[in-house]
N, C-alpha and C positions, 0 to 999 in steps of 0.2 A: 572714641578715636581708634582708627585702624592701627594695628601694630606695625604692619609693613606696607608702605606705599611705594609703587613703582611708576616711573614716568617715562613715556616715550615722547621725547621733545621734538616734535615734527613741525615743519613749516617755516623754518628760518629763510630758506632760499625764496620760497613763494612770497613770503612777507616782504622781502627786499625787492623782488621783481615787481610787485604791485606798486611800489614806490619808486620805480625806475632807478633802482640802485643795484649794484652787483650782489650776488649771492653771499659773497664774503662779508658784506655789511650786515646781512641778516645773521650770520653766525656770530659775529662780534656782539651784536645787540642780544642775541639769545644767551650768550654767556653772562651778560649783565643781569638779565632776568633770572637766570639760574641761581645766582648768588643770593637774590632776594628770596626765592622760593626755598632754598636750603635753610636760610635763617628762619623763615616762617615755620617750616616743618619742625625745626628744632624747638622753637618757642611754643609749639603745640604739643611737644613731648612725643612726637613720632619716634618710635624706637629704631626703625629701619627705613632708610630712603635709598631706593635703587634707581639709577639713572642710565638710560640707554644712550650713551654718548656717541658710539661708533660701532656699527655692525660689521660682521665678517663680509657681508655683501657690499658694504659701502666702499670697498676698495675698487669697485667697478665704476666709481665716479670719475669724472675728468681729473687727470693728474694735477692740474693747477689747483683744483678745489681741495684735493687730498693734502697737497703740500701746505695750503693755507691752514687747514684744520690741524695738521700736525704742528705747524708753527704757533697757532693759537693756543693749543694745549701746552706746548713747551713754555710759552710765556706765562701761562696761567699757573703753572706748577712752580711757584716760587716761594720765597720766605714769607711774603705777605699772606699767601694762602695758608701757610702753616700757622701763622699768628692768628689769623682769623678763625681757623678751625679750632685751635686751642682755646681761644677766647670764648667760643661757643661750646666748648667741651665736646666736640664732635670727633669721632674716631673714623679715619678715612681708610677705605679699602679699594684696591683696583682688582677687577675680575676681567680676564680676557686671555687670549692666546698671544704668546710672545712674538710669533713669526710676523714679519713685515714691520713691526714697530721699531723705530730707531732706538739703539741702545741707550742714548742719553735720556730718552723720555721714559724708558723702563726704569732706569736708575732713579729718576726723579719720582716716579710713582711709588717705588719701593721706599724711597727716603721719607716721603710724606707719610706713608703708612707707618713706618717706624717712629716718626716724629710725633705721631698722634695716638700711639697705641695705649698710652696711659689714660686717655680721656675715657670717661664712662657715661657720656651722654648719648646722643643719637649716633647710630652707625651709618655712615654714608658709603654706599657701594657704587663706584663708577664703572660701568661696563664699557670698555674700549677694546675693540677687536674681539667682540663676543657675538655668539649665535646660539640660540637654544638647541637647534638640531645638532650642531657641532659639538656642544657640550654633552649631549646625551650620547652621541656616538663615541666620544672620547671616554666617557665613563663606562660604557658598555665594553669597550676594549680593555679597560683596566680592571674591571670587576670580575670576581670569580663565581659570584652567585647573586641572586636577586636581593638577598639580605644586605649585602655590602654595596650594592650598586649606587645608592644615593651618596655614599661617603666619597665617591670618586668624581662627583660633579664639581666643576669649578665653583659652583654656587652652593656647596654643601653647608656652608656656615649661615645660609639664609633661611628664615622661616617661610611658610607659605605666604604668598602675596594676598593681602586683604583687599587692597584697592589699586587697580591699574588705571592710570589716567593717560590718554593719548591726545595730544593737541594736533592741529593741522587739518581738520575736516575729514581725514581718512578714518575708516572704520575697520582696521585690521590690527593684528598683534605683531606682525613682521618678525617672527622668529625670536621673540624676546621671552626669556624665563619660562619656557614651555613647561617644565616640570613643576614650577611653583605657582602657576596661575590657574590650576585646575578648578578652584572654587573662588577665584577672585571676583570681586565686583568691578565692573568695567565702566568707565565714563569716557565717551568720545567727545572731546571738546571741539567746537567749531573754530575756536580762536587759534591763530598761528602762535607758535611758541613765544616769539618776541613780544606779543601782546597779552600773554598769560600772566595776569597779575596776582599779587598776594590775596587780594579780595576774591578773585575767582577761585584760587586754591582753597581758601576757607569755605567758600560756597560748595565746592566739590566734597570737602570733608563733611559738611552738613548733609549733603545728599546721601552720602555713604551712611551716615548715622540713622537715616530714616528708612534704609532698606532692611528688609527681613532676610536674613541669611539662613538657609535650610540645610545645606551640605547633604542634599540627597534625601533628607527626611521629610515628613509631613508634619506641619504644625497647625 
């Protein structure tokens, strides 16, 4: 099993468009799929699961779509989520920049973090308003030497990524966890995120298990 799995959940809008539905329909369906994958990762004893929920660049999307995504997140961050996370013994964390995010959403993100901090199972990191380049620049401004630089990353509590999975047919990393994916195994899934099932996730874990990782050495 990989210790740290990172997910770029791409393709919600295109999945909906292919079904002649609005992009918002795809985002709602994507959230339902996400709940299943989080539970599946926990059942497989994945220690860290990082989710690219909203990038710094996503603010350039149409205002109506941004407002829907914020509304969807606001509704999802409720007591039911806290109960589900606690039932699965999952510790929740939010990583991102506070600018542009409504105060009520920040308060909810921090409240769920506090409400699940005693759980000692899988650590779930949700990246909302996050970008790898922005994170590195932020750390560079805060650090005084190369030695303490990693400590100033917003992602300083994360170990290196073992497996990066991107859905949606695209084959790029889109400014996600640049510091942590140096030696990550990458799987580009042709499936759109709303059709990415637990079975597919388990198959990707099996694919990872069969790969030989060298980390720059010769074996």
